[in-house]
C-alpha positions as CSV (number, residue, x, y, z in Angstrom):
1,M,0.4,-0.1,0.2
2,C,2.7,2.6,1.1
3,V,4.7,2.1,-2.3
4,G,2.4,4.7,-4.4
5,I,2.2,7.0,-1.2
6,I,4.4,10.4,-1.4
7,P,5.0,12.8,1.4
8,A,2.7,16.2,2.5
9,P,1.7,18.3,0.9
10,A,1.1,16.2,-2.2
11,I,-2.5,14.2,-2.4
12,A,-2.6,10.4,-2.6
13,G,-0.6,8.8,-5.3
14,A,-2.4,6.1,-7.6
15,W,-2.6,3.3,-5.3
16,V,-5.7,3.1,-3.1
17,P,-5.3,0.9,0.5
18,S,-7.3,-1.6,1.3
19,P,-10.8,-1.4,3.8
20,Q,-10.1,-0.4,7.2
21,Q,-6.4,0.3,6.4
22,G,-4.6,3.6,6.2
23,L,-1.8,6.0,6.5
24,L,-0.9,9.2,8.6
25,I,1.9,11.6,7.6
26,A,2.2,14.6,9.8
27,N,5.4,16.8,8.3
28,L,7.3,20.4,9.8
29,V,8.9,22.2,7.4
30,E,10.5,25.5,8.5
31,V,10.7,27.8,5.7
32,S,12.6,30.9,4.9
33,S,13.6,32.7,1.9
34,D,16.6,35.8,1.6
35,L,13.5,38.7,1.7
36,T,11.6,37.6,4.8
37,P,11.9,36.4,8.1
38,S,11.7,32.3,8.8
39,G,8.6,30.4,9.1
40,T,7.2,27.2,10.2
41,S,4.7,24.8,8.3
42,F,3.0,21.9,9.8
43,E,1.1,19.7,6.6
44,V,-1.0,16.5,7.9
45,Y,-1.9,13.8,4.9
46,G,-4.6,11.1,6.1
47,E,-6.1,8.2,4.0
48,Y,-7.9,5.8,5.2
49,G,-9.3,2.6,3.4
50,L,-13.3,2.3,3.3
51,T,-14.7,-0.3,0.7
52,R,-12.7,-2.0,-2.2
53,G,-11.7,0.8,-4.3
54,W,-12.8,3.7,-2.1
55,A,-10.4,6.0,0.1
56,L,-10.9,9.0,1.9
57,V,-8.2,11.6,2.4
58,V,-8.0,14.5,4.5
59,S,-4.9,17.1,4.1
60,P,-5.4,19.8,6.8
61,S,-2.3,22.5,7.1
62,W,-1.1,25.2,9.6
63,S,1.6,27.7,9.6
64,E,3.5,30.8,11.3
65,A,4.9,33.4,9.8
66,I,4.0,32.5,5.7
67,Q,0.7,33.7,5.3
68,S,1.2,36.9,6.8
69,P,4.1,38.3,9.6
70,S,2.1,37.2,12.4
71,T,3.5,34.7,14.5
72,D,0.2,33.4,15.3
73,W,-0.5,29.8,13.6
74,V,-2.7,30.4,10.6
75,L,-5.1,27.6,9.1
76,D,-3.9,27.1,5.6
77,E,-5.5,24.8,3.3
78,V,-8.1,22.1,4.4
79,Q,-9.0,19.4,1.6
80,I,-11.6,16.5,2.1
81,A,-12.0,14.0,-0.8
82,A,-12.6,10.6,-1.8
83,R,-10.6,8.5,-4.5
84,R,-11.1,5.8,-6.3
85,Q,-9.2,2.9,-7.9
86,I,-10.2,2.9,-11.6
87,Y,-7.2,0.4,-12.8
88,L,-5.4,-1.5,-10.7
89,G,-2.4,-4.3,-12.5
90,Q,0.8,-6.3,-11.1
91,T,2.7,-2.7,-12.6
92,L,0.3,0.0,-13.1
93,A,-2.6,1.9,-11.0
94,V,-4.6,4.5,-11.9
95,S,-7.1,6.2,-9.7
96,A,-9.9,9.6,-9.8
97,Q,-10.6,11.8,-6.7
98,I,-13.0,14.9,-6.1
99,G,-13.2,16.6,-2.9
100,G,-13.7,20.0,-1.6
101,F,-10.9,22.5,-0.3
102,S,-10.8,25.7,1.9
103,V,-8.2,28.3,1.8
104,P,-7.4,31.8,3.1
105,S,-9.5,34.2,1.0
106,P,-7.1,36.7,-0.9
107,R,-9.5,39.4,-0.2
108,D,-10.8,39.0,2.9
109,E,-8.1,39.1,5.7
110,N,-10.3,36.9,8.2
111,G,-12.3,35.1,5.8
112,R,-11.6,32.0,3.6
113,S,-12.6,30.7,0.0
114,Y,-14.0,27.4,-0.7
115,G,-13.7,25.3,-4.3
116,V,-13.8,21.9,-5.5
117,E,-10.7,19.7,-7.0
118,T,-10.7,17.1,-9.4
119,R,-7.9,14.8,-10.0
120,F,-5.7,11.9,-11.7
121,A,-3.2,9.9,-11.0
122,L,-0.9,7.2,-12.6
123,G,1.5,5.1,-10.7
124,K,4.0,2.7,-12.2
125,S,6.4,0.2,-10.8
126,L,9.7,0.7,-12.0
127,G,11.0,-3.3,-11.6
128,E,11.3,-4.2,-7.6
129,R,12.5,-1.3,-6.5
130,A,11.9,1.5,-8.3
131,W,8.2,3.6,-8.5
132,A,6.8,6.8,-10.4
133,N,3.6,8.2,-9.6
134,F,2.2,11.1,-12.0
135,E,-0.8,13.4,-11.3
136,A,-3.1,16.3,-12.8
137,A,-5.7,18.1,-11.2
138,S,-8.1,20.9,-12.0
139,R,-9.7,23.6,-9.4
140,S,-12.6,25.9,-9.4
141,C,-12.9,28.2,-6.7
142,D,-16.4,30.3,-5.3
143,Q,-15.0,33.8,-6.7
144,G,-14.7,32.4,-10.2
145,G,-11.0,31.2,-10.0
146,V,-9.7,28.1,-12.1
147,G,-6.6,26.6,-11.1
148,T,-4.4,23.6,-12.2
149,R,-2.3,21.5,-9.9
150,F,0.3,18.6,-10.8
151,D,2.7,16.2,-9.0
152,A,5.5,14.3,-10.5
153,T,7.4,11.8,-8.1
154,L,10.1,9.1,-8.4
155,G,10.8,6.9,-5.5
156,L,13.4,4.3,-4.8
157,K,13.0,1.4,-2.6
158,M,16.3,1.2,-0.5
159,A,17.6,-1.9,2.2
160,K,15.6,-2.5,5.4
161,E,12.2,-0.4,4.2
162,Q,14.3,2.3,3.5
163,K,12.9,4.9,0.6
164,A,14.0,7.9,-0.8
165,M,12.0,10.4,-3.2
166,V,12.3,13.2,-5.3
167,K,9.5,14.9,-6.7
168,I,8.0,18.4,-8.3
169,F,4.9,19.7,-7.5
170,G,2.8,22.6,-8.2
171,D,1.4,24.4,-4.8
172,G,-0.2,27.6,-4.1
173,N,-3.4,28.9,-2.4
174,G,-6.4,27.4,-4.0
175,C,-7.0,28.8,-7.6
176,T,-4.7,32.4,-6.7
177,K,-1.3,31.3,-7.0
178,A,1.0,29.1,-9.1
179,I,3.9,28.0,-7.6
180,I,6.4,25.3,-8.6
181,R,8.5,23.4,-5.9
182,A,10.5,20.6,-5.2
183,Q,11.3,18.2,-2.6
184,I,13.7,15.4,-1.9
185,G,12.8,13.2,1.0
186,Y,14.5,10.4,2.8
187,V,12.1,7.9,4.4
188,R,13.4,5.6,7.5
189,P,11.4,2.9,9.6
190,I,11.6,3.4,13.4
191,T,9.2,0.1,13.7
192,Q,6.8,-1.5,11.6
193,N,4.5,0.5,11.3
194,L,6.0,4.1,12.1
195,A,8.7,5.8,10.0
196,V,10.3,9.2,10.1
197,E,11.4,11.2,6.9
198,F,14.1,13.8,6.3
199,G,13.7,16.1,3.0
200,W,14.6,19.2,1.4
201,R,12.1,21.6,-0.1
202,Q,12.7,24.0,-2.4
203,R,10.8,26.7,-4.9
204,L,11.9,26.8,-8.1
205,D,10.5,29.8,-9.9
206,Q,12.2,33.1,-8.6
207,S,8.7,34.9,-7.6
208,E,9.1,36.6,-4.5
209,V,7.5,34.4,-1.8
210,S,8.1,33.8,2.0
211,A,8.1,29.9,1.9
212,D,11.2,29.5,-0.7
213,R,12.8,27.1,0.8
214,G,13.0,24.4,4.2
215,I,14.1,21.6,6.0
216,V,11.4,19.0,6.1
217,V,11.1,16.7,9.6
218,G,8.2,13.9,9.5
219,L,6.5,10.9,10.7
220,W,4.6,8.1,9.0
221,H,2.4,6.2,10.5
222,K,0.4,3.0,8.8
223,F,-2.6,1.5,10.5
């Protein structure tokens, strides 16, 4: 089940968990840029198998001194979605996902915007030790905006259930921003169901933004 899962803030991979099985990932990211003081982001991703071929996906995130100069923690994006396995073969998996999301409003400092996202994912096993996962999503917002998201991940299984991953993904708030980031990560098991993650996240475009680059530390819990 875990072979298709990629670190937050990415949405789930093409492989859908079995019924009554799930995965919870919690990442803490220390972000900084050359223009602003450092900030912190806390990102949670959870998925849970419902009936055969269906899964529930939940992914909230919070930040401090990223969305605004304030040192108060701010609720960023929250997404709840249902994912459906369309095809599952020995080396190929395809899934579709639809859900709603909420993000801070770009017009109202204390308000929030809401929208709907549809997403398709294609996962491919590359021999016994590697896999790739590609995702594309379309978003519509309540204020008339339209946006897109994408994720591309290459993973490598190493000895003793360790994993290394390289990922490029589209990021931003709802339908208002287009940001491209890259992340490298290393996941090492602690117990059979618990693992620790270390990584580095870097923005690739050169526009001004507070969340430019940062260290990623996280925990993965399989249940």
